[in-house]
VEXLUM-353366 format. One record per residue (C-alpha): x, y, z. Coordinates in steps of 0.05 Angstrom, whole numbers. Each point is the difference from the previous one (the first is absolute). Layout:
N
{site {X, Y, Z}} ...
***
This chain:
470
{site {343, -314, -538}} {site {12, -45, -72}} {site {-52, -10, -43}} {site {2, -72, 8}} {site {-18, 17, 71}} {site {-49, 51, -4}} {site {-34, 28, 58}} {site {-76, -25, 4}} {site {-45, 48, 26}} {site {-74, -13, 20}} {site {-59, 15, -25}} {site {-10, 75, 25}} {site {-70, 7, -35}} {site {-45, -19, 53}} {site {33, 29, 63}} {site {-22, 78, 18}} {site {57, 23, 40}} {site {-17, 43, 61}} {site {25, 64, 8}} {site {47, -1, -67}} {site {2, 23, -69}} {site {-32, -66, -33}} {site {25, 22, -70}} {site {65, 21, 18}} {site {19, -58, 42}} {site {-12, -49, -55}} {site {35, 32, -44}} {site {62, -6, 47}} {site {-19, -50, 48}} {site {36, -7, 67}} {site {-7, -58, 25}} {site {26, -41, 59}} {site {1, -73, 13}} {site {38, -24, 68}} {site {32, 41, 62}} {site {45, -12, 49}} {site {25, 53, 59}} {site {4, 57, -26}} {site {2, -10, -73}} {site {-47, -22, -56}} {site {11, -43, -56}} {site {-37, 24, -70}} {site {-21, -36, -54}} {site {69, 0, -37}} {site {31, -24, 65}} {site {38, 73, 22}} {site {1, 7, 75}} {site {-33, 68, 11}} {site {9, 33, 68}} {site {-66, 14, 35}} {site {5, 78, 28}} {site {-80, -4, 13}} {site {-7, -61, 46}} {site {-47, -25, -58}} {site {-52, 59, 12}} {site {20, 17, 69}} {site {-29, -68, 30}} {site {64, -45, 1}} {site {42, 31, 56}} {site {35, -68, 21}} {site {27, -16, -72}} {site {-30, -50, -56}} {site {-10, -75, 6}} {site {3, -10, 77}} {site {-7, -71, 15}} {site {-22, 9, 69}} {site {-65, 30, -38}} {site {-3, -45, -58}} {site {3, -64, 54}} {site {-60, 35, 44}} {site {-43, 11, -57}} {site {12, -69, -31}} {site {-15, -37, 67}} {site {-58, 41, 13}} {site {-27, -15, -68}} {site {2, -72, 20}} {site {-30, 8, 57}} {site {-60, 48, 1}} {site {2, 38, -68}} {site {-62, 37, 20}} {site {-53, 6, 62}} {site {-57, 48, -10}} {site {10, 69, 37}} {site {-69, 15, 15}} {site {-32, -40, 57}} {site {59, -47, 8}} {site {74, 11, -6}} {site {71, -33, 11}} {site {48, -2, 55}} {site {56, 30, -40}} {site {-41, 67, -10}} {site {-3, 16, 77}} {site {76, -12, 5}} {site {13, 44, -65}} {site {-44, 52, 28}} {site {42, -9, 74}} {site {65, 2, -40}} {site {-27, 70, -42}} {site {-22, 25, 71}} {site {60, -7, 38}} {site {45, 27, -66}} {site {-50, 61, 5}} {site {14, 67, 43}} {site {-29, -8, 69}} {site {-71, 3, -3}} {site {-20, -18, -71}} {site {-18, -76, 19}} {site {-64, -17, -36}} {site {18, -20, -65}} {site {-49, -10, -66}} {site {29, -37, -50}} {site {-5, 21, -81}} {site {27, -19, -66}} {site {31, 61, -16}} {site {24, 79, 16}} {site {-63, 24, -37}} {site {-46, -53, 39}} {site {37, 28, 66}} {site {-11, 67, -12}} {site {-78, -12, -19}} {site {-15, -43, 62}} {site {39, 56, 48}} {site {-45, 52, -38}} {site {-65, -41, 17}} {site {25, -9, 69}} {site {6, 58, 18}} {site {-76, 22, -24}} {site {-30, -56, 30}} {site {33, 14, 60}} {site {-20, 72, 13}} {site {-69, -25, -20}} {site {-2, -52, 57}} {site {22, 48, 44}} {site {-54, 42, -16}} {site {30, 51, -34}} {site {-27, -13, -78}} {site {20, 68, -24}} {site {66, -12, 6}} {site {8, -21, -81}} {site {48, 43, -29}} {site {66, -30, -20}} {site {62, 46, -8}} {site {64, -23, -48}} {site {57, 32, -16}} {site {19, 28, -79}} {site {50, -48, -37}} {site {-25, -56, 56}} {site {2, -68, -26}} {site {-58, -53, 30}} {site {-1, -49, -46}} {site {-54, -7, -61}} {site {-64, -24, 34}} {site {-55, 58, 4}} {site {6, 22, 68}} {site {82, 4, -6}} {site {-5, 36, -70}} {site {-42, 51, 39}} {site {42, 13, 53}} {site {67, -6, -41}} {site {22, 60, -30}} {site {29, -15, -60}} {site {-43, 25, -65}} {site {12, -44, -54}} {site {-19, -60, 41}} {site {-66, 34, 13}} {site {-25, 34, -59}} {site {-10, -62, -45}} {site {-53, -16, 45}} {site {-53, 61, 17}} {site {-30, -3, 68}} {site {26, -38, 62}} {site {-18, 10, 69}} {site {-40, 63, 17}} {site {29, 37, 67}} {site {72, 2, -17}} {site {50, 60, 7}} {site {74, 4, -6}} {site {56, 30, 32}} {site {61, 27, -31}} {site {60, -43, -14}} {site {66, 16, 36}} {site {47, -1, -61}} {site {28, 70, -5}} {site {69, -9, -49}} {site {2, 78, 1}} {site {24, -4, 72}} {site {23, -71, 16}} {site {28, -23, -70}} {site {56, -52, 11}} {site {-11, -5, 69}} {site {29, -56, 36}} {site {-59, -40, 35}} {site {-51, 35, 45}} {site {-1, 74, -13}} {site {14, 39, 57}} {site {-49, 59, 0}} {site {-72, 10, -23}} {site {-33, -55, 27}} {site {-48, 26, 59}} {site {-24, 55, -48}} {site {-16, -46, -53}} {site {-47, -43, 46}} {site {-28, 57, 26}} {site {-32, 15, -63}} {site {-32, -61, 6}} {site {-38, 23, 67}} {site {-17, 74, -37}} {site {-29, -35, -56}} {site {-51, -39, 52}} {site {-13, 54, 29}} {site {-14, 41, -63}} {site {-26, -39, -47}} {site {-32, -68, 48}} {site {-33, -4, 69}} {site {56, -41, 29}} {site {-53, -49, 41}} {site {-26, -27, -70}} {site {79, -18, -13}} {site {2, -74, 4}} {site {79, -16, -20}} {site {60, 28, -30}} {site {36, -44, -41}} {site {76, 8, -15}} {site {65, -33, -26}} {site {52, 16, 47}} {site {49, 0, -55}} {site {-37, 4, -71}} {site {25, -55, -45}} {site {-35, -3, -63}} {site {1, 75, -12}} {site {70, 5, 1}} {site {31, -11, 69}} {site {-31, 56, 35}} {site {35, 9, 66}} {site {-36, 39, 55}} {site {36, 55, 34}} {site {14, -1, 77}} {site {-59, 6, 46}} {site {-51, -12, -59}} {site {-26, -62, 31}} {site {2, 15, 65}} {site {-41, 61, -2}} {site {-43, -36, -44}} {site {-14, -55, 53}} {site {-10, 55, 52}} {site {-58, 37, -43}} {site {-27, -68, -17}} {site {-7, -13, 81}} {site {-27, 72, 9}} {site {-58, -1, -37}} {site {-15, -86, 3}} {site {21, -16, -78}} {site {38, -66, -5}} {site {60, 2, -38}} {site {17, -58, -44}} {site {69, -8, -28}} {site {3, -36, -57}} {site {70, -42, 6}} {site {-7, -49, -58}} {site {69, 28, -22}} {site {29, 22, 58}} {site {-17, -61, 46}} {site {51, -56, 3}} {site {76, 31, 13}} {site {-14, 47, -56}} {site {22, 63, 36}} {site {46, -43, 47}} {site {-56, -3, 52}} {site {-61, -55, 2}} {site {-46, 62, -23}} {site {-3, 65, -19}} {site {-36, 8, 63}} {site {66, -25, 41}} {site {45, 53, -36}} {site {-35, 59, -1}} {site {-15, -25, 75}} {site {-82, 16, -13}} {site {-52, -48, 22}} {site {-54, 1, -51}} {site {-69, -28, 20}} {site {-4, -51, -62}} {site {56, -22, -41}} {site {-8, -36, -67}} {site {59, -43, -34}} {site {7, -54, -42}} {site {59, -18, -56}} {site {56, -17, 39}} {site {-51, -35, 54}} {site {6, -65, -40}} {site {65, 26, -47}} {site {-33, 3, -59}} {site {-18, -78, 1}} {site {-70, -1, 15}} {site {-52, 53, -5}} {site {-20, 26, 70}} {site {-9, 67, 41}} {site {-17, 24, 63}} {site {-33, 46, 45}} {site {16, 9, 64}} {site {-45, 42, 50}} {site {10, 23, 68}} {site {-33, -38, 52}} {site {-48, 47, 23}} {site {-26, 9, -75}} {site {-20, -79, 3}} {site {-27, -1, 55}} {site {-52, 59, -11}} {site {-20, -47, -48}} {site {0, -61, 39}} {site {-30, 32, 61}} {site {-63, 40, -44}} {site {-23, -45, -49}} {site {-58, -38, 17}} {site {11, -71, 26}} {site {9, -47, -51}} {site {1, 57, -52}} {site {65, -5, -47}} {site {37, 61, 21}} {site {30, 18, -72}} {site {-35, -21, -63}} {site {63, -9, -30}} {site {51, -45, -32}} {site {30, -41, -66}} {site {-3, -67, -4}} {site {75, -10, -2}} {site {3, 39, 69}} {site {57, -39, 37}} {site {7, -55, -58}} {site {40, -45, 35}} {site {64, 3, -52}} {site {-4, 70, 7}} {site {7, -14, 82}} {site {55, -46, -10}} {site {36, 48, -38}} {site {-7, 60, 47}} {site {22, -43, 61}} {site {66, -26, -43}} {site {17, 74, -25}} {site {-13, 27, 76}} {site {51, -51, 23}} {site {52, 18, -52}} {site {-9, 74, 24}} {site {18, -25, 75}} {site {56, -44, -26}} {site {34, 46, -42}} {site {-20, 65, 32}} {site {-16, 32, -73}} {site {-21, 63, 33}} {site {72, 16, 41}} {site {32, -21, -68}} {site {-40, 60, -42}} {site {8, 43, 50}} {site {81, -17, -1}} {site {-1, 9, -70}} {site {-36, 61, -3}} {site {53, 50, 0}} {site {40, -37, -58}} {site {-58, 7, -42}} {site {-19, 58, 12}} {site {71, 29, -21}} {site {-3, -51, -61}} {site {-64, 35, -15}} {site {20, 72, 5}} {site {64, -19, -42}} {site {-54, 16, -63}} {site {-7, 70, 23}} {site {24, 45, -59}} {site {-7, -50, -52}} {site {-36, 29, -64}} {site {-81, 9, 7}} {site {3, -18, 72}} {site {-50, 47, 40}} {site {0, -36, 74}} {site {16, -56, 37}} {site {-33, -23, 60}} {site {18, -61, 45}} {site {-20, -34, 73}} {site {13, -62, 16}} {site {18, -47, -59}} {site {-43, 38, -38}} {site {18, 53, -59}} {site {-36, 38, -44}} {site {49, 39, -64}} {site {-56, 54, -32}} {site {10, 29, -64}} {site {-10, 68, -32}} {site {-58, -5, -43}} {site {7, 6, -76}} {site {-56, 37, -32}} {site {-54, -40, -38}} {site {41, -68, 24}} {site {-17, -16, 72}} {site {32, -56, 32}} {site {42, -15, -65}} {site {73, 22, 38}} {site {-25, -55, 60}} {site {-25, -55, -52}} {site {59, 3, -42}} {site {45, -8, 61}} {site {-45, -60, 20}} {site {15, -25, -61}} {site {76, 20, -13}} {site {12, -36, 78}} {site {-39, -68, -16}} {site {45, 1, -62}} {site {56, 0, 45}} {site {-18, -47, 46}} {site {-42, 43, 59}} {site {-76, -2, 10}} {site {-23, 65, 33}} {site {-69, 29, -1}} {site {-20, 61, -38}} {site {-68, 48, 23}} {site {-8, 62, -35}} {site {65, 35, -9}} {site {29, -40, 57}} {site {45, -62, 2}} {site {-13, -36, 68}} {site {49, -52, 37}} {site {-26, -41, 48}} {site {46, -66, 10}} {site {-1, -57, 43}} {site {20, 10, 62}} {site {45, -61, -9}} {site {40, 45, -48}} {site {81, 3, 9}} {site {36, 73, -7}} {site {31, -21, -66}} {site {-64, -13, -31}} {site {-23, 75, 28}} {site {58, 16, -38}} {site {-20, -37, -64}} {site {-62, 29, 0}} {site {9, 75, 5}} {site {62, -6, -37}} {site {-45, -34, -57}} {site {-55, 57, 2}} {site {56, 51, -3}} {site {24, -30, -70}} {site {-63, -6, -21}} {site {-26, 72, 6}} {site {65, 22, -30}} {site {-9, -45, -56}} {site {-74, 21, -8}} {site {20, 74, 6}} {site {60, -9, -46}} {site {-42, -25, -54}} {site {-47, 57, 6}} {site {-66, 1, -38}} {site {15, -73, -19}} {site {13, -26, 67}} {site {-77, 13, 29}} {site {-28, -45, -66}} {site {-18, -61, 28}} {site {13, -34, -65}} {site {71, 14, 3}} {site {5, -48, 68}} {site {6, -73, 7}} {site {2, -22, -70}} {site {2, -77, 20}} {site {-65, 1, 35}} {site {-29, 40, -64}} {site {28, -54, -46}} {site {-26, -52, 38}} {site {-75, 27, 9}} {site {2, 14, -84}} {site {15, -74, -16}} {site {-48, -27, 49}} {site {-62, -33, -43}} {site {-56, 6, 51}} 
***
């Protein structure tokens, strides 16, 4: 970029960025100004291949005119309708469409504005359900180590990522956790679902509740079918089915957090479909509107909804919970348009047809320096690096930066690079993603200690930041 046409950055002083090292970012800002198809346009007009579907949330690709038109038309027709004690027809149409997309039986839909809100809503529903059914002592919630269920207090409580919990002190009481299913010692470089250990691991849940809790006091178990934010943790065969059996045996509700695994990511509509396990509740968000408008949903089995309707006093508000923007008209319009795209383009089938090619490309990285494990399922993969003493996440973050330099956007989380492209990805773009990651790993490793120093990457971005006068 010539001095006559310098990069003009926004004033970055005021925006407190989420889940970001703000000082670090603002010293080397990575900014997008446009997106179309499978590509972002960076602030310096480079085309950056989106290897993460935004933040897991753009399965149908960027800039879909069908969704934009639906949202724009809705804004000019009905921009807002109060969700409490009133509504609008599109909310009921959107709920019907989402219910039809869900696994059989989960056809009562509560709308939220995010995955975090969906999880907290689901937790409230299970606690209120047991109370309305005359079992108020069923009030304990079980999550899982390394689980990610958003950042509201309920989601943090049942979540199992220490870094997301320690800054905020106490959250919900009456929460316990079971062991996560990642076993690199046994299953490193497994392609797809690990074959062994699933039933035995699930049985630990039963052993734990019998040893430490009266099972009749447990309200629900919440798990992700595939743990995404923890670095693509794929459960062993039989694990989720056995959890379902245990929950059924002891009257515990089973919640699948499908904010990441929903809407085609695994080559099926939901992870519940992939693993052939039907939970009592599914939480979702992200791909529901293709990332265009914030929206989440909680799908519950009909008998749960019916219990509230039948056992609550006449005229009472059955569930005293909701949000100002629940089922806001533009979000409903975006969700319906997104589901139309999925139906027309069969994106779940497309993801399934690409999954083997994607798997082979991901595992081509085996043997590269510092690569400790590769995990994959559907159109998602995680590359885990060896830890470096005293430098947590250094290899992953340096690789992320180098990939950005080379025109690919990936996600780093801890010691892991995660890949989850739009379901509209092409084979040659899959090749480019993993070839670029390979080149980035080699480049960072070849530079030794210097390769791990953040300031040795993205020199242009650093120069832009230095020359701004805020």
